[in-house]
MARVOTI-680999 format. One record per residue (C-alpha): residue number from 0; residue in one letter; x, y, z. Coordinates in Angstrom, 1 decimal. Example, Ala and Ser with C-alpha at 12.3 -4.5 7.8 and 13.67 -1.06 7.14 Angstrom:
// residues 2
pt seq 0, type a, u 12.3, v -4.5, w 7.8
pt seq 1, type s, u 13.7, v -1.1, w 7.1
// end
This chain:
// residues 111
pt seq 0, type m, u -33.7, v -18.1, w -13.8
pt seq 1, type g, u -31.7, v -16.8, w -11.1
pt seq 2, type s, u -27.6, v -16.6, w -10.8
pt seq 3, type k, u -26.9, v -20.2, w -8.9
pt seq 4, type y, u -24.7, v -17.9, w -6.9
pt seq 5, type r, u -25.7, v -16.8, w -3.4
pt seq 6, type k, u -25.2, v -13.0, w -2.7
pt seq 7, type r, u -23.0, v -13.6, w 0.3
pt seq 8, type e, u -23.9, v -10.9, w 3.8
pt seq 9, type r, u -22.0, v -9.2, w 4.9
pt seq 10, type k, u -21.0, v -9.4, w 8.5
pt seq 11, type p, u -21.1, v -6.5, w 10.8
pt seq 12, type l, u -17.9, v -4.3, w 11.4
pt seq 13, type r, u -16.7, v -4.9, w 15.5
pt seq 14, type s, u -16.0, v -1.4, w 16.0
pt seq 15, type p, u -12.6, v -0.5, w 14.9
pt seq 16, type r, u -10.9, v 0.4, w 18.5
pt seq 17, type v, u -8.1, v -2.3, w 18.8
pt seq 18, type a, u -7.9, v -2.9, w 22.6
pt seq 19, type a, u -4.5, v -4.6, w 23.8
pt seq 20, type a, u -5.1, v -7.5, w 25.9
pt seq 21, type a, u -3.5, v -6.8, w 29.1
pt seq 22, type g, u 0.0, v -7.6, w 30.8
pt seq 23, type p, u 3.3, v -5.9, w 31.9
pt seq 24, type s, u 4.9, v -6.3, w 28.3
pt seq 25, type r, u 2.1, v -5.5, w 25.9
pt seq 26, type y, u 1.4, v -1.6, w 24.7
pt seq 27, type r, u -1.7, v 0.1, w 25.0
pt seq 28, type v, u -2.9, v 0.6, w 21.4
pt seq 29, type e, u -5.1, v 3.8, w 20.7
pt seq 30, type l, u -6.3, v 5.1, w 17.6
pt seq 31, type k, u -6.7, v 9.3, w 17.2
pt seq 32, type p, u -10.6, v 10.5, w 15.8
pt seq 33, type a, u -8.9, v 10.3, w 11.9
pt seq 34, type a, u -7.3, v 6.8, w 12.0
pt seq 35, type v, u -10.8, v 5.7, w 13.2
pt seq 36, type r, u -12.8, v 7.5, w 10.1
pt seq 37, type d, u -9.5, v 6.0, w 8.4
pt seq 38, type l, u -9.7, v 2.4, w 9.2
pt seq 39, type a, u -13.3, v 2.4, w 8.8
pt seq 40, type a, u -13.1, v 4.0, w 5.4
pt seq 41, type l, u -11.3, v 0.5, w 4.4
pt seq 42, type e, u -12.3, v -2.6, w 2.4
pt seq 43, type r, u -13.3, v -5.3, w 4.8
pt seq 44, type r, u -10.0, v -7.5, w 3.5
pt seq 45, type d, u -7.8, v -4.3, w 3.9
pt seq 46, type l, u -9.6, v -3.1, w 7.2
pt seq 47, type v, u -8.6, v -7.1, w 8.5
pt seq 48, type r, u -4.8, v -6.8, w 7.2
pt seq 49, type v, u -4.7, v -3.6, w 9.1
pt seq 50, type a, u -6.4, v -4.1, w 12.1
pt seq 51, type r, u -3.9, v -7.4, w 12.7
pt seq 52, type k, u -0.9, v -5.1, w 12.3
pt seq 53, type i, u -2.3, v -2.2, w 14.1
pt seq 54, type d, u -3.0, v -5.4, w 17.1
pt seq 55, type a, u 0.2, v -6.4, w 16.3
pt seq 56, type l, u 1.9, v -3.2, w 17.5
pt seq 57, type s, u 0.3, v -3.6, w 20.8
pt seq 58, type g, u 3.5, v -6.6, w 21.4
pt seq 59, type d, u 6.3, v -5.4, w 19.7
pt seq 60, type p, u 5.5, v -1.6, w 18.7
pt seq 61, type r, u 8.7, v -1.5, w 16.1
pt seq 62, type p, u 8.5, v -4.5, w 14.5
pt seq 63, type p, u 10.8, v -6.0, w 11.8
pt seq 64, type g, u 10.3, v -3.2, w 9.1
pt seq 65, type v, u 9.1, v -0.5, w 10.7
pt seq 66, type e, u 11.0, v 2.9, w 9.6
pt seq 67, type k, u 10.9, v 6.4, w 11.4
pt seq 68, type l, u 9.7, v 8.4, w 9.8
pt seq 69, type r, u 12.5, v 11.7, w 8.5
pt seq 70, type g, u 11.2, v 14.7, w 9.9
pt seq 71, type a, u 9.9, v 14.0, w 12.8
pt seq 72, type e, u 10.9, v 13.0, w 16.5
pt seq 73, type n, u 8.9, v 10.5, w 17.2
pt seq 74, type l, u 7.1, v 9.4, w 14.1
pt seq 75, type w, u 6.7, v 5.4, w 12.5
pt seq 76, type r, u 5.8, v 4.0, w 10.0
pt seq 77, type v, u 4.9, v 0.5, w 8.6
pt seq 78, type r, u 3.6, v -1.1, w 6.0
pt seq 79, type v, u 0.1, v -3.0, w 4.9
pt seq 80, type g, u 0.4, v -3.9, w 1.9
pt seq 81, type d, u -0.6, v -0.8, w -0.2
pt seq 82, type y, u -1.3, v 0.7, w 3.2
pt seq 83, type r, u 0.8, v 2.9, w 5.6
pt seq 84, type i, u 0.3, v 3.0, w 9.4
pt seq 85, type i, u 2.0, v 6.1, w 11.1
pt seq 86, type y, u 1.9, v 6.1, w 14.2
pt seq 87, type t, u 4.4, v 7.5, w 17.5
pt seq 88, type v, u 5.5, v 5.6, w 20.9
pt seq 89, type r, u 4.9, v 6.9, w 24.2
pt seq 90, type d, u 7.2, v 4.2, w 25.9
pt seq 91, type e, u 6.9, v 6.5, w 29.4
pt seq 92, type v, u 3.1, v 5.4, w 29.2
pt seq 93, type v, u 3.3, v 2.1, w 27.5
pt seq 94, type l, u 1.3, v 3.4, w 24.5
pt seq 95, type v, u 1.2, v 3.2, w 20.9
pt seq 96, type l, u -1.0, v 6.2, w 19.1
pt seq 97, type v, u -2.1, v 5.5, w 15.9
pt seq 98, type i, u -2.2, v 9.3, w 14.2
pt seq 99, type r, u -3.2, v 8.1, w 10.1
pt seq 100, type i, u -4.5, v 4.7, w 8.0
pt seq 101, type g, u -4.1, v 4.9, w 4.2
pt seq 102, type h, u -2.6, v 4.1, w 1.0
pt seq 103, type r, u 0.6, v 4.7, w 0.7
pt seq 104, type r, u 0.0, v 7.4, w -2.2
pt seq 105, type e, u -2.0, v 9.7, w 0.0
pt seq 106, type v, u -0.9, v 8.9, w 3.8
pt seq 107, type y, u 2.1, v 11.3, w 4.1
pt seq 108, type r, u -0.3, v 13.7, w 3.6
pt seq 109, type g, u -0.5, v 16.3, w 6.2
pt seq 110, type a, u 0.9, v 14.0, w 8.6
// end
C-alpha cells in the first residue's frame, strides 16, 4: 500500500540574481559571487524570504531595523529570521552590493 500523500515535486529555482525595477528612486541590486553561492545554498523557504528582503533593498537601502556594522566604513546588515544580509550602499551610483548572506552564527566571519 502506498502513502495517501503524494510527494511534491520541487519547482526549479530562478536565477539567484535579484533585478530591481527601473525607476529614478530605485537602487540597482547586485550580488557578489560569494553572495550568489550563499543564496543558492539556502533551503527554499529561507531563500524566498531572503530574496524578498534583497528585492526590498532596491526601494529603500536603509530600511527600519537595518544596522551599520562597526569597524567597517560602509557595511550594513539586515536581519531575515536567523539569516543576515551584509551589503554596502553606493549612493553616488545608486547601487546596493550584497556581499554575504548567511546564518547569524557564521556570516560575520571574514566579512
